[in-house]
PDB file as gemmi writes it, atoms N, CA and C in Angstrom:
CRYST1    1.000    1.000    1.000  90.00  90.00  90.00 P 1                      
ATOM      1  N   MET A   1      18.494   4.881  29.764  1.00  0.00           N  
ATOM      2  CA  MET A   1      18.336   4.506  31.157  1.00  0.00           C  
ATOM      3  C   MET A   1      18.655   3.015  31.290  1.00  0.00           C  
ATOM      4  N   ALA A   2      19.396   2.657  32.273  1.00  0.00           N  
ATOM      5  CA  ALA A   2      19.778   1.267  32.491  1.00  0.00           C  
ATOM      6  C   ALA A   2      18.624   0.493  33.117  1.00  0.00           C  
ATOM      7  N   ARG A   3      18.524  -0.754  32.696  1.00  0.00           N  
ATOM      8  CA  ARG A   3      17.496  -1.636  33.238  1.00  0.00           C  
ATOM      9  C   ARG A   3      17.982  -2.140  34.595  1.00  0.00           C  
ATOM     10  N   THR A   4      17.119  -2.120  35.603  1.00  0.00           N  
ATOM     11  CA  THR A   4      17.529  -2.505  36.956  1.00  0.00           C  
ATOM     12  C   THR A   4      16.884  -3.799  37.423  1.00  0.00           C  
ATOM     13  N   ASN A   5      16.085  -4.447  36.564  1.00  0.00           N  
ATOM     14  CA  ASN A   5      15.465  -5.705  36.953  1.00  0.00           C  
ATOM     15  C   ASN A   5      15.704  -6.738  35.864  1.00  0.00           C  
ATOM     16  N   ASN A   6      15.123  -7.904  36.012  1.00  0.00           N  
ATOM     17  CA  ASN A   6      15.361  -8.998  35.078  1.00  0.00           C  
ATOM     18  C   ASN A   6      14.230  -9.185  34.087  1.00  0.00           C  
ATOM     19  N   THR A   7      13.658  -8.068  33.615  1.00  0.00           N  
ATOM     20  CA  THR A   7      12.584  -8.146  32.637  1.00  0.00           C  
ATOM     21  C   THR A   7      12.918  -7.307  31.420  1.00  0.00           C  
ATOM     22  N   GLN A   8      12.328  -7.688  30.306  1.00  0.00           N  
ATOM     23  CA  GLN A   8      12.486  -6.932  29.077  1.00  0.00           C  
ATOM     24  C   GLN A   8      11.545  -5.737  29.123  1.00  0.00           C  
ATOM     25  N   ALA A   9      11.688  -4.852  28.170  1.00  0.00           N  
ATOM     26  CA  ALA A   9      10.848  -3.658  28.124  1.00  0.00           C  
ATOM     27  C   ALA A   9       9.365  -4.004  28.029  1.00  0.00           C  
ATOM     28  N   ASN A  10       9.023  -5.150  27.414  1.00  0.00           N  
ATOM     29  CA  ASN A  10       7.623  -5.528  27.269  1.00  0.00           C  
ATOM     30  C   ASN A  10       7.098  -6.280  28.485  1.00  0.00           C  
ATOM     31  N   GLY A  11       7.898  -6.408  29.537  1.00  0.00           N  
ATOM     32  CA  GLY A  11       7.453  -7.026  30.779  1.00  0.00           C  
ATOM     33  C   GLY A  11       7.746  -8.506  30.894  1.00  0.00           C  
ATOM     34  N   GLU A  12       8.242  -9.126  29.825  1.00  0.00           N  
ATOM     35  CA  GLU A  12       8.569 -10.551  29.880  1.00  0.00           C  
ATOM     36  C   GLU A  12       9.932 -10.749  30.553  1.00  0.00           C  
ATOM     37  N   ALA A  13      10.084 -11.875  31.241  1.00  0.00           N  
ATOM     38  CA  ALA A  13      11.339 -12.177  31.915  1.00  0.00           C  
ATOM     39  C   ALA A  13      12.429 -12.460  30.888  1.00  0.00           C  
ATOM     40  N   LEU A  14      13.634 -11.987  31.168  1.00  0.00           N  
ATOM     41  CA  LEU A  14      14.776 -12.306  30.319  1.00  0.00           C  
ATOM     42  C   LEU A  14      15.102 -13.773  30.475  1.00  0.00           C  
ATOM     43  N   THR A  15      15.495 -14.414  29.390  1.00  0.00           N  
ATOM     44  CA  THR A  15      15.878 -15.817  29.464  1.00  0.00           C  
ATOM     45  C   THR A  15      17.296 -15.991  28.943  1.00  0.00           C  
ATOM     46  N   PHE A  16      17.942 -17.037  29.440  1.00  0.00           N  
ATOM     47  CA  PHE A  16      19.341 -17.276  29.118  1.00  0.00           C  
ATOM     48  C   PHE A  16      19.555 -18.744  28.804  1.00  0.00           C  
ATOM     49  N   ALA A  17      20.497 -19.030  27.930  1.00  0.00           N  
ATOM     50  CA  ALA A  17      20.852 -20.402  27.595  1.00  0.00           C  
ATOM     51  C   ALA A  17      21.627 -21.028  28.753  1.00  0.00           C  
ATOM     52  N   LYS A  18      21.638 -22.356  28.787  1.00  0.00           N  
ATOM     53  CA  LYS A  18      22.343 -23.088  29.833  1.00  0.00           C  
ATOM     54  C   LYS A  18      23.799 -22.619  29.945  1.00  0.00           C  
ATOM     55  N   ASP A  19      24.488 -22.504  28.824  1.00  0.00           N  
ATOM     56  CA  ASP A  19      25.897 -22.098  28.850  1.00  0.00           C  
ATOM     57  C   ASP A  19      26.088 -20.720  29.468  1.00  0.00           C  
ATOM     58  N   GLN A  20      25.173 -19.801  29.183  1.00  0.00           N  
ATOM     59  CA  GLN A  20      25.262 -18.461  29.756  1.00  0.00           C  
ATOM     60  C   GLN A  20      25.091 -18.507  31.268  1.00  0.00           C  
ATOM     61  N   LEU A  21      24.154 -19.313  31.738  1.00  0.00           N  
ATOM     62  CA  LEU A  21      23.897 -19.411  33.173  1.00  0.00           C  
ATOM     63  C   LEU A  21      25.052 -20.082  33.903  1.00  0.00           C  
ATOM     64  N   VAL A  22      25.594 -21.145  33.314  1.00  0.00           N  
ATOM     65  CA  VAL A  22      26.703 -21.875  33.929  1.00  0.00           C  
ATOM     66  C   VAL A  22      27.925 -20.972  34.066  1.00  0.00           C  
ATOM     67  N   GLN A  23      28.125 -20.082  33.114  1.00  0.00           N  
ATOM     68  CA  GLN A  23      29.294 -19.207  33.130  1.00  0.00           C  
ATOM     69  C   GLN A  23      29.052 -17.889  33.866  1.00  0.00           C  
ATOM     70  N   SER A  24      27.846 -17.672  34.346  1.00  0.00           N  
ATOM     71  CA  SER A  24      27.522 -16.398  34.995  1.00  0.00           C  
ATOM     72  C   SER A  24      28.105 -16.309  36.405  1.00  0.00           C  
ATOM     73  N   LYS A  25      28.374 -15.092  36.825  1.00  0.00           N  
ATOM     74  CA  LYS A  25      28.874 -14.850  38.186  1.00  0.00           C  
ATOM     75  C   LYS A  25      27.808 -15.171  39.229  1.00  0.00           C  
ATOM     76  N   LYS A  26      26.552 -14.988  38.877  1.00  0.00           N  
ATOM     77  CA  LYS A  26      25.455 -15.224  39.819  1.00  0.00           C  
ATOM     78  C   LYS A  26      25.444 -16.662  40.323  1.00  0.00           C  
ATOM     79  N   TYR A  27      25.767 -17.599  39.451  1.00  0.00           N  
ATOM     80  CA  TYR A  27      25.693 -19.018  39.812  1.00  0.00           C  
ATOM     81  C   TYR A  27      27.073 -19.682  39.862  1.00  0.00           C  
ATOM     82  N   ILE A  28      28.100 -18.925  40.164  1.00  0.00           N  
ATOM     83  CA  ILE A  28      29.464 -19.447  40.152  1.00  0.00           C  
ATOM     84  C   ILE A  28      29.640 -20.658  41.073  1.00  0.00           C  
ATOM     85  N   HIS A  29      28.934 -20.684  42.191  1.00  0.00           N  
ATOM     86  CA  HIS A  29      29.081 -21.784  43.142  1.00  0.00           C  
ATOM     87  C   HIS A  29      28.103 -22.931  42.879  1.00  0.00           C  
ATOM     88  N   ARG A  30      27.300 -22.800  41.846  1.00  0.00           N  
ATOM     89  CA  ARG A  30      26.298 -23.833  41.526  1.00  0.00           C  
ATOM     90  C   ARG A  30      26.498 -24.416  40.129  1.00  0.00           C  
ATOM     91  N   ARG A  31      27.664 -24.229  39.560  1.00  0.00           N  
ATOM     92  CA  ARG A  31      27.912 -24.658  38.181  1.00  0.00           C  
ATOM     93  C   ARG A  31      27.689 -26.144  37.969  1.00  0.00           C  
ATOM     94  N   ASP A  32      28.176 -26.968  38.874  1.00  0.00           N  
ATOM     95  CA  ASP A  32      28.008 -28.418  38.721  1.00  0.00           C  
ATOM     96  C   ASP A  32      26.531 -28.801  38.728  1.00  0.00           C  
ATOM     97  N   ALA A  33      25.780 -28.220  39.633  1.00  0.00           N  
ATOM     98  CA  ALA A  33      24.348 -28.510  39.710  1.00  0.00           C  
ATOM     99  C   ALA A  33      23.641 -28.042  38.440  1.00  0.00           C  
ATOM    100  N   LEU A  34      23.985 -26.864  37.955  1.00  0.00           N  
ATOM    101  CA  LEU A  34      23.347 -26.361  36.737  1.00  0.00           C  
ATOM    102  C   LEU A  34      23.646 -27.257  35.549  1.00  0.00           C  
ATOM    103  N   ASN A  35      24.888 -27.711  35.434  1.00  0.00           N  
ATOM    104  CA  ASN A  35      25.239 -28.613  34.333  1.00  0.00           C  
ATOM    105  C   ASN A  35      24.415 -29.891  34.374  1.00  0.00           C  
ATOM    106  N   ALA A  36      24.133 -30.379  35.564  1.00  0.00           N  
ATOM    107  CA  ALA A  36      23.378 -31.617  35.709  1.00  0.00           C  
ATOM    108  C   ALA A  36      21.872 -31.408  35.529  1.00  0.00           C  
ATOM    109  N   LEU A  37      21.359 -30.265  35.939  1.00  0.00           N  
ATOM    110  CA  LEU A  37      19.912 -30.057  35.992  1.00  0.00           C  
ATOM    111  C   LEU A  37      19.303 -29.396  34.765  1.00  0.00           C  
ATOM    112  N   LEU A  38      20.054 -28.544  34.088  1.00  0.00           N  
ATOM    113  CA  LEU A  38      19.480 -27.773  32.983  1.00  0.00           C  
ATOM    114  C   LEU A  38      19.637 -28.490  31.652  1.00  0.00           C  
ATOM    115  N   ASP A  39      18.654 -28.288  30.777  1.00  0.00           N  
ATOM    116  CA  ASP A  39      18.663 -28.846  29.435  1.00  0.00           C  
ATOM    117  C   ASP A  39      19.354 -27.855  28.501  1.00  0.00           C  
ATOM    118  N   GLY A  40      20.310 -28.333  27.732  1.00  0.00           N  
ATOM    119  CA  GLY A  40      21.086 -27.462  26.852  1.00  0.00           C  
ATOM    120  C   GLY A  40      20.289 -26.791  25.749  1.00  0.00           C  
ATOM    121  N   GLY A  41      19.132 -27.327  25.381  1.00  0.00           N  
ATOM    122  CA  GLY A  41      18.353 -26.757  24.291  1.00  0.00           C  
ATOM    123  C   GLY A  41      17.261 -25.809  24.741  1.00  0.00           C  
ATOM    124  N   LYS A  42      17.229 -25.485  26.009  1.00  0.00           N  
ATOM    125  CA  LYS A  42      16.158 -24.658  26.564  1.00  0.00           C  
ATOM    126  C   LYS A  42      16.731 -23.369  27.152  1.00  0.00           C  
ATOM    127  N   SER A  43      15.921 -22.312  27.172  1.00  0.00           N  
ATOM    128  CA  SER A  43      16.305 -21.056  27.813  1.00  0.00           C  
ATOM    129  C   SER A  43      15.570 -20.931  29.139  1.00  0.00           C  
ATOM    130  N   TYR A  44      16.216 -20.317  30.117  1.00  0.00           N  
ATOM    131  CA  TYR A  44      15.667 -20.216  31.468  1.00  0.00           C  
ATOM    132  C   TYR A  44      15.763 -18.782  31.974  1.00  0.00           C  
ATOM    133  N   SER A  45      14.754 -18.371  32.748  1.00  0.00           N  
ATOM    134  CA  SER A  45      14.826 -17.091  33.457  1.00  0.00           C  
ATOM    135  C   SER A  45      15.523 -17.340  34.794  1.00  0.00           C  
ATOM    136  N   PHE A  46      15.963 -16.278  35.445  1.00  0.00           N  
ATOM    137  CA  PHE A  46      16.593 -16.431  36.757  1.00  0.00           C  
ATOM    138  C   PHE A  46      15.619 -17.077  37.740  1.00  0.00           C  
ATOM    139  N   ALA A  47      14.341 -16.703  37.665  1.00  0.00           N  
ATOM    140  CA  ALA A  47      13.351 -17.272  38.584  1.00  0.00           C  
ATOM    141  C   ALA A  47      13.209 -18.773  38.372  1.00  0.00           C  
ATOM    142  N   GLU A  48      13.211 -19.212  37.113  1.00  0.00           N  
ATOM    143  CA  GLU A  48      13.123 -20.643  36.828  1.00  0.00           C  
ATOM    144  C   GLU A  48      14.334 -21.394  37.375  1.00  0.00           C  
ATOM    145  N   VAL A  49      15.509 -20.840  37.158  1.00  0.00           N  
ATOM    146  CA  VAL A  49      16.732 -21.484  37.639  1.00  0.00           C  
ATOM    147  C   VAL A  49      16.740 -21.535  39.159  1.00  0.00           C  
ATOM    148  N   ASP A  50      16.363 -20.451  39.795  1.00  0.00           N  
ATOM    149  CA  ASP A  50      16.319 -20.435  41.261  1.00  0.00           C  
ATOM    150  C   ASP A  50      15.353 -21.493  41.785  1.00  0.00           C  
ATOM    151  N   ASN A  51      14.212 -21.664  41.114  1.00  0.00           N  
ATOM    152  CA  ASN A  51      13.235 -22.659  41.514  1.00  0.00           C  
ATOM    153  C   ASN A  51      13.780 -24.082  41.314  1.00  0.00           C  
ATOM    154  N   ILE A  52      14.433 -24.329  40.202  1.00  0.00           N  
ATOM    155  CA  ILE A  52      15.033 -25.637  39.936  1.00  0.00           C  
ATOM    156  C   ILE A  52      16.082 -25.967  40.992  1.00  0.00           C  
ATOM    157  N   LEU A  53      16.924 -25.000  41.323  1.00  0.00           N  
ATOM    158  CA  LEU A  53      17.953 -25.226  42.348  1.00  0.00           C  
ATOM    159  C   LEU A  53      17.325 -25.448  43.725  1.00  0.00           C  
ATOM    160  N   LYS A  54      16.257 -24.721  44.025  1.00  0.00           N  
ATOM    161  CA  LYS A  54      15.576 -24.892  45.309  1.00  0.00           C  
ATOM    162  C   LYS A  54      14.996 -26.292  45.422  1.00  0.00           C  
ATOM    163  N   GLN A  55      14.332 -26.764  44.374  1.00  0.00           N  
ATOM    164  CA  GLN A  55      13.772 -28.112  44.373  1.00  0.00           C  
ATOM    165  C   GLN A  55      14.878 -29.148  44.540  1.00  0.00           C  
ATOM    166  N   PHE A  56      15.984 -28.948  43.864  1.00  0.00           N  
ATOM    167  CA  PHE A  56      17.114 -29.869  43.970  1.00  0.00           C  
ATOM    168  C   PHE A  56      17.661 -29.898  45.392  1.00  0.00           C  
ATOM    169  N   ASP A  57      17.806 -28.722  45.988  1.00  0.00           N  
ATOM    170  CA  ASP A  57      18.329 -28.626  47.360  1.00  0.00           C  
ATOM    171  C   ASP A  57      17.402 -29.296  48.375  1.00  0.00           C  
ATOM    172  N   GLU A  58      16.106 -29.305  48.065  1.00  0.00           N  
ATOM    173  CA  GLU A  58      15.129 -29.911  48.965  1.00  0.00           C  
ATOM    174  C   GLU A  58      15.010 -31.414  48.752  1.00  0.00           C  
ATOM    175  N   GLY A  59      15.788 -31.959  47.838  1.00  0.00           N  
ATOM    176  CA  GLY A  59      15.837 -33.407  47.694  1.00  0.00           C  
ATOM    177  C   GLY A  59      15.226 -33.990  46.451  1.00  0.00           C  
ATOM    178  N   GLY A  60      14.688 -33.174  45.577  1.00  0.00           N  
ATOM    179  CA  GLY A  60      14.089 -33.702  44.355  1.00  0.00           C  
ATOM    180  C   GLY A  60      14.742 -33.116  43.141  1.00  0.00           C  
ATOM    181  N   LYS A  61      15.064 -33.959  42.175  1.00  0.00           N  
ATOM    182  CA  LYS A  61      15.630 -33.454  40.938  1.00  0.00           C  
ATOM    183  C   LYS A  61      14.509 -32.804  40.134  1.00  0.00           C  
ATOM    184  N   ALA A  62      14.688 -31.533  39.806  1.00  0.00           N  
ATOM    185  CA  ALA A  62      13.701 -30.728  39.089  1.00  0.00           C  
ATOM    186  C   ALA A  62      12.949 -31.568  38.129  1.00  0.00           C  
TER     187      ALA A  62                                                      
END                                                                             
């Protein structure tokens, strides 16, 4: 059965490396912001990235 949400089987959120997020179709129009805001040594869930981008859009660097 295909997974339809962004969680692993154990209920934890899936996380992705900065490079994976920057190259993803989901954030194609936010690549420059992601390169500036995300740390290359850390993994992020979609919810974390969305929150970081929201904070940035509201005027504060995450």
